[in-house]
N, CA, C and O atoms as a Maestro MAE file, in Angstrom:
{
 s_m_m2io_version
 :::
 2.0.0
}

f_m_ct {
 s_m_title
 :::
 protein
 m_atom[308] {
  # First column is atom index #
  i_m_mmod_type
  r_m_x_coord
  r_m_y_coord
  r_m_z_coord
  i_m_residue_number
  s_m_chain_name
  s_m_pdb_residue_name
  s_m_pdb_atom_name
  i_m_atomic_number
  :::
  1 25 0.789 -1.087 0.173 1 A "MET " " N  " 7
  2 3 0.048 0.087 0.021 1 A "MET " " CA " 6
  3 2 0.822 1.146 0.191 1 A "MET " " C  " 6
  4 15 1.664 1.241 1.084 1 A "MET " " O  " 8
  5 25 0.481 2.330 -0.989 2 A "GLU " " N  " 7
  6 3 1.358 3.425 -0.969 2 A "GLU " " CA " 6
  7 2 0.903 4.486 0.020 2 A "GLU " " C  " 6
  8 15 -0.300 4.696 0.172 2 A "GLU " " O  " 8
  9 25 1.855 5.183 0.719 3 A "SER " " N  " 7
  10 3 1.403 6.086 1.676 3 A "SER " " CA " 6
  11 2 1.266 7.522 0.905 3 A "SER " " C  " 6
  12 15 0.972 8.456 1.651 3 A "SER " " O  " 8
  13 25 1.414 7.795 -0.307 4 A "GLY " " N  " 7
  14 3 0.771 8.904 -0.999 4 A "GLY " " CA " 6
  15 2 2.148 10.015 -1.120 4 A "GLY " " C  " 6
  16 15 2.140 10.885 -1.991 4 A "GLY " " O  " 8
  17 25 3.223 9.883 -0.222 5 A "ASN " " N  " 7
  18 3 4.010 10.938 -0.202 5 A "ASN " " CA " 6
  19 2 5.450 10.555 -0.963 5 A "ASN " " C  " 6
  20 15 6.419 11.312 -0.895 5 A "ASN " " O  " 8
  21 25 5.472 9.509 -1.570 6 A "GLU " " N  " 7
  22 3 6.762 8.958 -2.160 6 A "GLU " " CA " 6
  23 2 6.317 9.043 -3.790 6 A "GLU " " C  " 6
  24 15 5.171 9.024 -4.239 6 A "GLU " " O  " 8
  25 25 7.521 9.139 -4.490 7 A "ILE " " N  " 7
  26 3 7.645 9.135 -5.877 7 A "ILE " " CA " 6
  27 2 7.080 7.464 -6.245 7 A "ILE " " C  " 6
  28 15 7.548 6.508 -5.628 7 A "ILE " " O  " 8
  29 25 6.152 7.315 -7.195 8 A "THR " " N  " 7
  30 3 5.710 5.944 -7.343 8 A "THR " " CA " 6
  31 2 6.858 5.189 -8.219 8 A "THR " " C  " 6
  32 15 7.731 5.728 -8.899 8 A "THR " " O  " 8
  33 25 6.631 3.823 -8.026 9 A "GLU " " N  " 7
  34 3 7.361 2.929 -8.876 9 A "GLU " " CA " 6
  35 2 7.430 3.340 -10.513 9 A "GLU " " C  " 6
  36 15 8.390 3.413 -11.280 9 A "GLU " " O  " 8
  37 25 6.071 3.563 -10.695 10 A "GLU " " N  " 7
  38 3 6.004 3.993 -12.423 10 A "GLU " " CA " 6
  39 2 6.968 4.843 -12.656 10 A "GLU " " C  " 6
  40 15 7.914 4.534 -13.381 10 A "GLU " " O  " 8
  41 25 6.853 6.160 -12.012 11 A "ALA " " N  " 7
  42 3 7.727 7.075 -12.285 11 A "ALA " " CA " 6
  43 2 9.193 6.804 -12.114 11 A "ALA " " C  " 6
  44 15 9.989 7.350 -12.877 11 A "ALA " " O  " 8
  45 25 9.617 5.974 -11.136 12 A "LYS " " N  " 7
  46 3 11.025 5.273 -11.152 12 A "LYS " " CA " 6
  47 2 11.292 4.773 -12.604 12 A "LYS " " C  " 6
  48 15 12.194 5.226 -13.308 12 A "LYS " " O  " 8
  49 25 10.524 3.909 -12.942 13 A "GLU " " N  " 7
  50 3 10.518 3.303 -14.273 13 A "GLU " " CA " 6
  51 2 10.756 4.323 -15.284 13 A "GLU " " C  " 6
  52 15 11.748 4.227 -16.007 13 A "GLU " " O  " 8
  53 25 10.053 5.157 -15.386 14 A "ASN " " N  " 7
  54 3 10.361 6.220 -16.305 14 A "ASN " " CA " 6
  55 2 11.434 6.852 -16.325 14 A "ASN " " C  " 6
  56 15 11.903 7.214 -17.404 14 A "ASN " " O  " 8
  57 25 12.045 7.118 -15.164 15 A "VAL " " N  " 7
  58 3 13.152 7.913 -15.239 15 A "VAL " " CA " 6
  59 2 14.531 6.990 -15.795 15 A "VAL " " C  " 6
  60 15 15.528 7.448 -16.354 15 A "VAL " " O  " 8
  61 25 14.266 5.657 -15.477 16 A "ASN " " N  " 7
  62 3 15.267 4.617 -16.172 16 A "ASN " " CA " 6
  63 2 15.313 4.784 -17.545 16 A "ASN " " C  " 6
  64 15 16.405 4.597 -18.080 16 A "ASN " " O  " 8
  65 25 14.257 5.131 -18.314 17 A "GLN " " N  " 7
  66 3 14.122 5.105 -19.712 17 A "GLN " " CA " 6
  67 2 14.973 6.368 -20.090 17 A "GLN " " C  " 6
  68 15 16.070 6.218 -20.627 17 A "GLN " " O  " 8
  69 25 14.367 7.857 -19.756 18 A "LYS " " N  " 7
  70 3 15.067 8.943 -20.139 18 A "LYS " " CA " 6
  71 2 14.958 9.829 -18.722 18 A "LYS " " C  " 6
  72 15 13.990 9.823 -17.962 18 A "LYS " " O  " 8
  73 25 16.157 10.568 -18.565 19 A "LYS " " N  " 7
  74 3 16.070 11.383 -17.247 19 A "LYS " " CA " 6
  75 2 15.206 12.493 -17.429 19 A "LYS " " C  " 6
  76 15 15.426 13.243 -18.380 19 A "LYS " " O  " 8
  77 25 14.140 12.741 -16.569 20 A "LYS " " N  " 7
  78 3 13.243 13.744 -16.670 20 A "LYS " " CA " 6
  79 2 13.897 14.977 -15.737 20 A "LYS " " C  " 6
  80 15 14.498 14.779 -14.681 20 A "LYS " " O  " 8
  81 25 13.672 16.194 -16.301 21 A "LYS " " N  " 7
  82 3 13.792 17.482 -15.631 21 A "LYS " " CA " 6
  83 2 12.708 17.877 -15.027 21 A "LYS " " C  " 6
  84 15 11.735 18.000 -15.772 21 A "LYS " " O  " 8
  85 25 12.491 18.208 -13.501 22 A "ILE " " N  " 7
  86 3 11.425 18.667 -13.030 22 A "ILE " " CA " 6
  87 2 11.905 19.998 -12.266 22 A "ILE " " C  " 6
  88 15 13.000 20.119 -11.716 22 A "ILE " " O  " 8
  89 25 10.920 20.954 -12.325 23 A "PHE " " N  " 7
  90 3 10.944 22.293 -11.472 23 A "PHE " " CA " 6
  91 2 10.150 22.202 -10.100 23 A "PHE " " C  " 6
  92 15 8.963 21.889 -10.010 23 A "PHE " " O  " 8
  93 25 10.954 22.510 -9.095 24 A "VAL " " N  " 7
  94 3 10.089 22.551 -7.708 24 A "VAL " " CA " 6
  95 2 10.272 24.108 -7.107 24 A "VAL " " C  " 6
  96 15 11.310 24.647 -6.723 24 A "VAL " " O  " 8
  97 25 9.016 24.603 -7.153 25 A "ALA " " N  " 7
  98 3 9.083 25.868 -6.537 25 A "ALA " " CA " 6
  99 2 8.955 25.585 -5.061 25 A "ALA " " C  " 6
  100 15 8.470 24.541 -4.624 25 A "ALA " " O  " 8
  101 25 9.463 26.665 -4.246 26 A "GLY " " N  " 7
  102 3 9.540 26.449 -2.573 26 A "GLY " " CA " 6
  103 2 10.669 25.555 -2.368 26 A "GLY " " C  " 6
  104 15 10.679 25.095 -1.226 26 A "GLY " " O  " 8
  105 25 11.523 25.205 -3.034 27 A "ALA " " N  " 7
  106 3 12.346 23.997 -2.459 27 A "ALA " " CA " 6
  107 2 13.081 24.042 -1.203 27 A "ALA " " C  " 6
  108 15 13.565 22.985 -0.798 27 A "ALA " " O  " 8
  109 25 13.255 25.237 -0.443 28 A "THR " " N  " 7
  110 3 13.639 25.328 0.620 28 A "THR " " CA " 6
  111 2 12.758 25.419 1.731 28 A "THR " " C  " 6
  112 15 13.178 25.792 2.827 28 A "THR " " O  " 8
  113 25 11.408 25.068 1.513 29 A "GLY " " N  " 7
  114 3 10.517 24.803 2.406 29 A "GLY " " CA " 6
  115 2 10.497 23.393 2.946 29 A "GLY " " C  " 6
  116 15 11.281 22.579 2.460 29 A "GLY " " O  " 8
  117 25 9.599 23.003 3.992 30 A "SER " " N  " 7
  118 3 9.723 21.866 4.422 30 A "SER " " CA " 6
  119 2 9.305 20.677 3.425 30 A "SER " " C  " 6
  120 15 9.939 19.630 3.293 30 A "SER " " O  " 8
  121 25 8.214 20.997 2.797 31 A "THR " " N  " 7
  122 3 7.673 19.965 1.907 31 A "THR " " CA " 6
  123 2 8.752 19.844 0.485 31 A "THR " " C  " 6
  124 15 9.213 18.804 0.014 31 A "THR " " O  " 8
  125 25 8.981 21.351 -0.032 32 A "GLY " " N  " 7
  126 3 9.921 21.181 -1.277 32 A "GLY " " CA " 6
  127 2 11.069 20.629 -0.847 32 A "GLY " " C  " 6
  128 15 11.618 19.957 -1.720 32 A "GLY " " O  " 8
  129 25 11.623 20.672 0.174 33 A "LYS " " N  " 7
  130 3 13.069 19.979 0.402 33 A "LYS " " CA " 6
  131 2 12.830 18.496 0.352 33 A "LYS " " C  " 6
  132 15 13.685 17.775 -0.162 33 A "LYS " " O  " 8
  133 25 11.847 18.050 0.796 34 A "ARG " " N  " 7
  134 3 11.605 16.685 0.934 34 A "ARG " " CA " 6
  135 2 11.139 16.056 -0.726 34 A "ARG " " C  " 6
  136 15 11.382 14.924 -1.146 34 A "ARG " " O  " 8
  137 25 10.578 16.921 -1.296 35 A "ILE " " N  " 7
  138 3 10.251 16.568 -2.676 35 A "ILE " " CA " 6
  139 2 11.459 16.521 -3.585 35 A "ILE " " C  " 6
  140 15 11.636 15.578 -4.355 35 A "ILE " " O  " 8
  141 25 12.317 17.582 -3.487 36 A "VAL " " N  " 7
  142 3 13.605 17.587 -4.006 36 A "VAL " " CA " 6
  143 2 14.553 16.265 -3.773 36 A "VAL " " C  " 6
  144 15 15.134 15.608 -4.637 36 A "VAL " " O  " 8
  145 25 14.537 16.065 -2.329 37 A "GLU " " N  " 7
  146 3 15.501 14.944 -2.028 37 A "GLU " " CA " 6
  147 2 14.894 13.484 -2.645 37 A "GLU " " C  " 6
  148 15 15.757 12.653 -2.928 37 A "GLU " " O  " 8
  149 25 13.677 13.159 -2.843 38 A "GLN " " N  " 7
  150 3 13.057 12.254 -3.127 38 A "GLN " " CA " 6
  151 2 13.227 12.231 -4.667 38 A "GLN " " C  " 6
  152 15 13.584 11.171 -5.180 38 A "GLN " " O  " 8
  153 25 13.009 13.267 -5.410 39 A "LEU " " N  " 7
  154 3 13.146 13.383 -6.929 39 A "LEU " " CA " 6
  155 2 14.619 12.927 -7.069 39 A "LEU " " C  " 6
  156 15 14.833 11.941 -7.774 39 A "LEU " " O  " 8
  157 25 15.478 13.448 -6.565 40 A "LEU " " N  " 7
  158 3 16.888 13.164 -6.799 40 A "LEU " " CA " 6
  159 2 17.430 11.877 -6.399 40 A "LEU " " C  " 6
  160 15 18.485 11.476 -6.892 40 A "LEU " " O  " 8
  161 25 16.669 11.083 -5.388 41 A "ALA " " N  " 7
  162 3 17.129 9.832 -5.113 41 A "ALA " " CA " 6
  163 2 16.753 8.797 -6.003 41 A "ALA " " C  " 6
  164 15 17.348 7.730 -6.152 41 A "ALA " " O  " 8
  165 25 15.400 9.300 -6.775 42 A "LYS " " N  " 7
  166 3 14.825 8.508 -7.803 42 A "LYS " " CA " 6
  167 2 15.467 8.593 -9.270 42 A "LYS " " C  " 6
  168 15 15.090 7.912 -10.223 42 A "LYS " " O  " 8
  169 25 16.422 9.469 -9.292 43 A "GLY " " N  " 7
  170 3 17.213 9.854 -10.487 43 A "GLY " " CA " 6
  171 2 16.930 11.007 -11.480 43 A "GLY " " C  " 6
  172 15 17.491 11.202 -12.558 43 A "GLY " " O  " 8
  173 25 15.872 11.785 -10.856 44 A "PHE " " N  " 7
  174 3 15.636 12.758 -11.723 44 A "PHE " " CA " 6
  175 2 16.515 14.056 -11.655 44 A "PHE " " C  " 6
  176 15 17.270 14.312 -10.717 44 A "PHE " " O  " 8
  177 25 16.346 14.768 -12.655 45 A "GLU " " N  " 7
  178 3 17.112 15.932 -12.716 45 A "GLU " " CA " 6
  179 2 16.094 17.174 -12.102 45 A "GLU " " C  " 6
  180 15 14.915 17.287 -12.439 45 A "GLU " " O  " 8
  181 25 16.740 18.012 -11.203 46 A "VAL " " N  " 7
  182 3 15.775 18.801 -10.502 46 A "VAL " " CA " 6
  183 2 16.192 20.242 -10.703 46 A "VAL " " C  " 6
  184 15 17.401 20.470 -10.756 46 A "VAL " " O  " 8
  185 25 15.407 21.156 -10.810 47 A "LYS " " N  " 7
  186 3 15.654 22.490 -10.924 47 A "LYS " " CA " 6
  187 2 14.838 23.013 -9.719 47 A "LYS " " C  " 6
  188 15 13.608 23.044 -9.680 47 A "LYS " " O  " 8
  189 25 15.742 23.451 -8.669 48 A "ALA " " N  " 7
  190 3 14.995 23.856 -7.488 48 A "ALA " " CA " 6
  191 2 14.840 25.506 -7.459 48 A "ALA " " C  " 6
  192 15 15.828 26.239 -7.418 48 A "ALA " " O  " 8
  193 25 13.487 25.998 -7.484 49 A "GLY " " N  " 7
  194 3 13.345 27.589 -7.275 49 A "GLY " " CA " 6
  195 2 13.142 27.944 -5.969 49 A "GLY " " C  " 6
  196 15 12.250 27.459 -5.274 49 A "GLY " " O  " 8
  197 25 14.109 28.957 -5.518 50 A "VAL " " N  " 7
  198 3 14.286 29.231 -4.300 50 A "VAL " " CA " 6
  199 2 14.419 31.007 -4.366 50 A "VAL " " C  " 6
  200 15 14.943 31.714 -5.226 50 A "VAL " " O  " 8
  201 25 13.744 31.356 -3.138 51 A "ARG " " N  " 7
  202 3 13.801 33.008 -2.985 51 A "ARG " " CA " 6
  203 2 15.313 33.445 -2.198 51 A "ARG " " C  " 6
  204 15 15.882 34.530 -2.317 51 A "ARG " " O  " 8
  205 25 15.670 32.520 -1.548 52 A "ASP " " N  " 7
  206 3 16.890 32.897 -0.733 52 A "ASP " " CA " 6
  207 2 17.996 31.983 -1.085 52 A "ASP " " C  " 6
  208 15 18.001 30.847 -0.610 52 A "ASP " " O  " 8
  209 25 19.041 32.428 -1.969 53 A "LEU " " N  " 7
  210 3 20.332 31.603 -2.371 53 A "LEU " " CA " 6
  211 2 21.046 31.008 -0.989 53 A "LEU " " C  " 6
  212 15 21.306 29.821 -0.788 53 A "LEU " " O  " 8
  213 25 21.236 31.846 -0.309 54 A "ASP " " N  " 7
  214 3 22.069 31.408 1.131 54 A "ASP " " CA " 6
  215 2 21.435 30.412 1.673 54 A "ASP " " C  " 6
  216 15 22.075 29.451 2.100 54 A "ASP " " O  " 8
  217 25 20.094 30.459 1.751 55 A "LYS " " N  " 7
  218 3 19.457 29.542 2.786 55 A "LYS " " CA " 6
  219 2 19.596 28.137 1.884 55 A "LYS " " C  " 6
  220 15 20.023 27.085 2.358 55 A "LYS " " O  " 8
  221 25 19.154 28.312 0.484 56 A "ALA " " N  " 7
  222 3 19.038 26.975 -0.297 56 A "ALA " " CA " 6
  223 2 20.719 26.457 -0.341 56 A "ALA " " C  " 6
  224 15 20.815 25.230 -0.314 56 A "ALA " " O  " 8
  225 25 21.749 27.037 -0.390 57 A "LYS " " N  " 7
  226 3 22.999 26.500 -0.141 57 A "LYS " " CA " 6
  227 2 23.294 25.871 1.081 57 A "LYS " " C  " 6
  228 15 24.214 25.060 1.179 57 A "LYS " " O  " 8
  229 25 22.538 26.210 2.058 58 A "THR " " N  " 7
  230 3 22.722 25.554 3.348 58 A "THR " " CA " 6
  231 2 21.945 24.190 3.538 58 A "THR " " C  " 6
  232 15 22.355 23.208 4.157 58 A "THR " " O  " 8
  233 25 20.596 24.347 2.800 59 A "ILE " " N  " 7
  234 3 19.787 23.432 2.981 59 A "ILE " " CA " 6
  235 2 19.886 22.206 1.920 59 A "ILE " " C  " 6
  236 15 19.690 21.028 2.220 59 A "ILE " " O  " 8
  237 25 20.221 22.679 0.644 60 A "LEU " " N  " 7
  238 3 20.203 21.757 -0.664 60 A "LEU " " CA " 6
  239 2 21.580 21.213 -0.879 60 A "LEU " " C  " 6
  240 15 22.474 22.041 -0.702 60 A "LEU " " O  " 8
  241 25 21.917 20.122 -1.190 61 A "SER " " N  " 7
  242 3 23.508 19.682 -1.724 61 A "SER " " CA " 6
  243 2 23.599 20.355 -2.885 61 A "SER " " C  " 6
  244 15 22.781 20.231 -3.796 61 A "SER " " O  " 8
  245 25 24.760 21.225 -2.920 62 A "GLU " " N  " 7
  246 3 24.934 21.992 -4.086 62 A "GLU " " CA " 6
  247 2 26.047 20.999 -5.110 62 A "GLU " " C  " 6
  248 15 26.384 21.334 -6.245 62 A "GLU " " O  " 8
  249 25 26.454 19.856 -4.475 63 A "HIS " " N  " 7
  250 3 27.517 18.956 -4.977 63 A "HIS " " CA " 6
  251 2 26.742 17.824 -5.806 63 A "HIS " " C  " 6
  252 15 27.435 16.928 -6.287 63 A "HIS " " O  " 8
  253 25 25.507 17.800 -5.988 64 A "ASN " " N  " 7
  254 3 24.616 16.965 -6.722 64 A "ASN " " CA " 6
  255 2 24.845 17.528 -8.238 64 A "ASN " " C  " 6
  256 15 24.536 18.699 -8.454 64 A "ASN " " O  " 8
  257 25 25.336 16.790 -9.211 65 A "PRO " " N  " 7
  258 3 25.009 17.361 -10.818 65 A "PRO " " CA " 6
  259 2 23.935 17.350 -11.177 65 A "PRO " " C  " 6
  260 15 23.682 18.149 -12.078 65 A "PRO " " O  " 8
  261 25 22.852 16.510 -10.694 66 A "SER " " N  " 7
  262 3 21.388 16.403 -11.137 66 A "SER " " CA " 6
  263 2 20.465 17.753 -10.474 66 A "SER " " C  " 6
  264 15 19.290 17.955 -10.780 66 A "SER " " O  " 8
  265 25 21.180 18.530 -9.604 67 A "LEU " " N  " 7
  266 3 20.629 19.433 -8.981 67 A "LEU " " CA " 6
  267 2 20.837 20.864 -9.715 67 A "LEU " " C  " 6
  268 15 21.933 21.003 -10.258 67 A "LEU " " O  " 8
  269 25 19.973 21.890 -9.796 68 A "GLN " " N  " 7
  270 3 20.296 23.196 -10.239 68 A "GLN " " CA " 6
  271 2 19.497 24.215 -9.387 68 A "GLN " " C  " 6
  272 15 18.280 24.105 -9.240 68 A "GLN " " O  " 8
  273 25 20.126 25.074 -8.909 69 A "ILE " " N  " 7
  274 3 19.466 25.977 -7.734 69 A "ILE " " CA " 6
  275 2 19.167 27.277 -8.720 69 A "ILE " " C  " 6
  276 15 20.000 27.862 -9.412 69 A "ILE " " O  " 8
  277 25 17.916 27.538 -8.611 70 A "VAL " " N  " 7
  278 3 17.542 28.503 -9.509 70 A "VAL " " CA " 6
  279 2 16.961 30.077 -8.677 70 A "VAL " " C  " 6
  280 15 15.902 30.029 -8.051 70 A "VAL " " O  " 8
  281 25 17.485 30.951 -8.726 71 A "TRP " " N  " 7
  282 3 16.968 32.186 -7.670 71 A "TRP " " CA " 6
  283 2 15.650 32.689 -8.525 71 A "TRP " " C  " 6
  284 15 15.765 33.114 -9.675 71 A "TRP " " O  " 8
  285 25 14.537 32.607 -7.919 72 A "THR " " N  " 7
  286 3 13.325 33.055 -8.661 72 A "THR " " CA " 6
  287 2 12.828 34.303 -7.664 72 A "THR " " C  " 6
  288 15 12.168 34.021 -6.664 72 A "THR " " O  " 8
  289 25 13.115 35.475 -7.920 73 A "PRO " " N  " 7
  290 3 12.361 36.613 -7.257 73 A "PRO " " CA " 6
  291 2 11.105 36.831 -7.481 73 A "PRO " " C  " 6
  292 15 10.568 37.636 -6.721 73 A "PRO " " O  " 8
  293 25 10.391 36.299 -8.397 74 A "ALA " " N  " 7
  294 3 9.158 36.450 -8.694 74 A "ALA " " CA " 6
  295 2 8.522 35.696 -7.468 74 A "ALA " " C  " 6
  296 15 7.493 36.157 -6.974 74 A "ALA " " O  " 8
  297 25 8.996 34.751 -7.045 75 A "LEU " " N  " 7
  298 3 8.322 34.012 -5.892 75 A "LEU " " CA " 6
  299 2 8.199 34.938 -4.662 75 A "LEU " " C  " 6
  300 15 7.515 34.447 -3.764 75 A "LEU " " O  " 8
  301 25 8.699 36.152 -4.420 76 A "ASN " " N  " 7
  302 3 8.796 37.009 -3.185 76 A "ASN " " CA " 6
  303 2 7.508 37.816 -3.427 76 A "ASN " " C  " 6
  304 15 7.192 38.560 -2.499 76 A "ASN " " O  " 8
  305 25 6.819 37.802 -4.360 77 A "THR " " N  " 7
  306 3 5.449 38.795 -4.384 77 A "THR " " CA " 6
  307 2 4.418 38.015 -3.944 77 A "THR " " C  " 6
  308 15 3.283 38.483 -3.858 77 A "THR " " O  " 8
  :::
 }
 m_bond[307] {
  # First column is bond index #
  i_m_from
  i_m_to
  i_m_order
  :::
  1 1 2 1
  2 2 3 1
  3 3 4 2
  4 3 5 1
  5 5 6 1
  6 6 7 1
  7 7 8 2
  8 7 9 1
  9 9 10 1
  10 10 11 1
  11 11 12 2
  12 11 13 1
  13 13 14 1
  14 14 15 1
  15 15 16 2
  16 15 17 1
  17 17 18 1
  18 18 19 1
  19 19 20 2
  20 19 21 1
  21 21 22 1
  22 22 23 1
  23 23 24 2
  24 23 25 1
  25 25 26 1
  26 26 27 1
  27 27 28 2
  28 27 29 1
  29 29 30 1
  30 30 31 1
  31 31 32 2
  32 31 33 1
  33 33 34 1
  34 34 35 1
  35 35 36 2
  36 35 37 1
  37 37 38 1
  38 38 39 1
  39 39 40 2
  40 39 41 1
  41 41 42 1
  42 42 43 1
  43 43 44 2
  44 43 45 1
  45 45 46 1
  46 46 47 1
  47 47 48 2
  48 47 49 1
  49 49 50 1
  50 50 51 1
  51 51 52 2
  52 51 53 1
  53 53 54 1
  54 54 55 1
  55 55 56 2
  56 55 57 1
  57 57 58 1
  58 58 59 1
  59 59 60 2
  60 59 61 1
  61 61 62 1
  62 62 63 1
  63 63 64 2
  64 63 65 1
  65 65 66 1
  66 66 67 1
  67 67 68 2
  68 67 69 1
  69 69 70 1
  70 70 71 1
  71 71 72 2
  72 71 73 1
  73 73 74 1
  74 74 75 1
  75 75 76 2
  76 75 77 1
  77 77 78 1
  78 78 79 1
  79 79 80 2
  80 79 81 1
  81 81 82 1
  82 82 83 1
  83 83 84 2
  84 83 85 1
  85 85 86 1
  86 86 87 1
  87 87 88 2
  88 87 89 1
  89 89 90 1
  90 90 91 1
  91 91 92 2
  92 91 93 1
  93 93 94 1
  94 94 95 1
  95 95 96 2
  96 95 97 1
  97 97 98 1
  98 98 99 1
  99 99 100 2
  100 99 101 1
  101 101 102 1
  102 102 103 1
  103 103 104 2
  104 103 105 1
  105 105 106 1
  106 106 107 1
  107 107 108 2
  108 107 109 1
  109 109 110 1
  110 110 111 1
  111 111 112 2
  112 111 113 1
  113 113 114 1
  114 114 115 1
  115 115 116 2
  116 115 117 1
  117 117 118 1
  118 118 119 1
  119 119 120 2
  120 119 121 1
  121 121 122 1
  122 122 123 1
  123 123 124 2
  124 123 125 1
  125 125 126 1
  126 126 127 1
  127 127 128 2
  128 127 129 1
  129 129 130 1
  130 130 131 1
  131 131 132 2
  132 131 133 1
  133 133 134 1
  134 134 135 1
  135 135 136 2
  136 135 137 1
  137 137 138 1
  138 138 139 1
  139 139 140 2
  140 139 141 1
  141 141 142 1
  142 142 143 1
  143 143 144 2
  144 143 145 1
  145 145 146 1
  146 146 147 1
  147 147 148 2
  148 147 149 1
  149 149 150 1
  150 150 151 1
  151 151 152 2
  152 151 153 1
  153 153 154 1
  154 154 155 1
  155 155 156 2
  156 155 157 1
  157 157 158 1
  158 158 159 1
  159 159 160 2
  160 159 161 1
  161 161 162 1
  162 162 163 1
  163 163 164 2
  164 163 165 1
  165 165 166 1
  166 166 167 1
  167 167 168 2
  168 167 169 1
  169 169 170 1
  170 170 171 1
  171 171 172 2
  172 171 173 1
  173 173 174 1
  174 174 175 1
  175 175 176 2
  176 175 177 1
  177 177 178 1
  178 178 179 1
  179 179 180 2
  180 179 181 1
  181 181 182 1
  182 182 183 1
  183 183 184 2
  184 183 185 1
  185 185 186 1
  186 186 187 1
  187 187 188 2
  188 187 189 1
  189 189 190 1
  190 190 191 1
  191 191 192 2
  192 191 193 1
  193 193 194 1
  194 194 195 1
  195 195 196 2
  196 195 197 1
  197 197 198 1
  198 198 199 1
  199 199 200 2
  200 199 201 1
  201 201 202 1
  202 202 203 1
  203 203 204 2
  204 203 205 1
  205 205 206 1
  206 206 207 1
  207 207 208 2
  208 207 209 1
  209 209 210 1
  210 210 211 1
  211 211 212 2
  212 211 213 1
  213 213 214 1
  214 214 215 1
  215 215 216 2
  216 215 217 1
  217 217 218 1
  218 218 219 1
  219 219 220 2
  220 219 221 1
  221 221 222 1
  222 222 223 1
  223 223 224 2
  224 223 225 1
  225 225 226 1
  226 226 227 1
  227 227 228 2
  228 227 229 1
  229 229 230 1
  230 230 231 1
  231 231 232 2
  232 231 233 1
  233 233 234 1
  234 234 235 1
  235 235 236 2
  236 235 237 1
  237 237 238 1
  238 238 239 1
  239 239 240 2
  240 239 241 1
  241 241 242 1
  242 242 243 1
  243 243 244 2
  244 243 245 1
  245 245 246 1
  246 246 247 1
  247 247 248 2
  248 247 249 1
  249 249 250 1
  250 250 251 1
  251 251 252 2
  252 251 253 1
  253 253 254 1
  254 254 255 1
  255 255 256 2
  256 255 257 1
  257 257 258 1
  258 258 259 1
  259 259 260 2
  260 259 261 1
  261 261 262 1
  262 262 263 1
  263 263 264 2
  264 263 265 1
  265 265 266 1
  266 266 267 1
  267 267 268 2
  268 267 269 1
  269 269 270 1
  270 270 271 1
  271 271 272 2
  272 271 273 1
  273 273 274 1
  274 274 275 1
  275 275 276 2
  276 275 277 1
  277 277 278 1
  278 278 279 1
  279 279 280 2
  280 279 281 1
  281 281 282 1
  282 282 283 1
  283 283 284 2
  284 283 285 1
  285 285 286 1
  286 286 287 1
  287 287 288 2
  288 287 289 1
  289 289 290 1
  290 290 291 1
  291 291 292 2
  292 291 293 1
  293 293 294 1
  294 294 295 1
  295 295 296 2
  296 295 297 1
  297 297 298 1
  298 298 299 1
  299 299 300 2
  300 299 301 1
  301 301 302 1
  302 302 303 1
  303 303 304 2
  304 303 305 1
  305 305 306 1
  306 306 307 1
  307 307 308 2
  :::
 }
}
């Protein structure tokens, strides 16, 4: 039984076929951070939209080649 908060096995199989790129807004929030971690663990490439680059650098792993941190000032409005 799925708990509803994890990436599905079907999505994992799709990643094995071709690496998907996904944008996650609010990636430094508690939910966004977990989503980013799960997507990276499943092999997705992730663009993490953040309002605060310094916070993102402390929360998210900058050393993962599948992660791109993107400053999105429009999220501040």
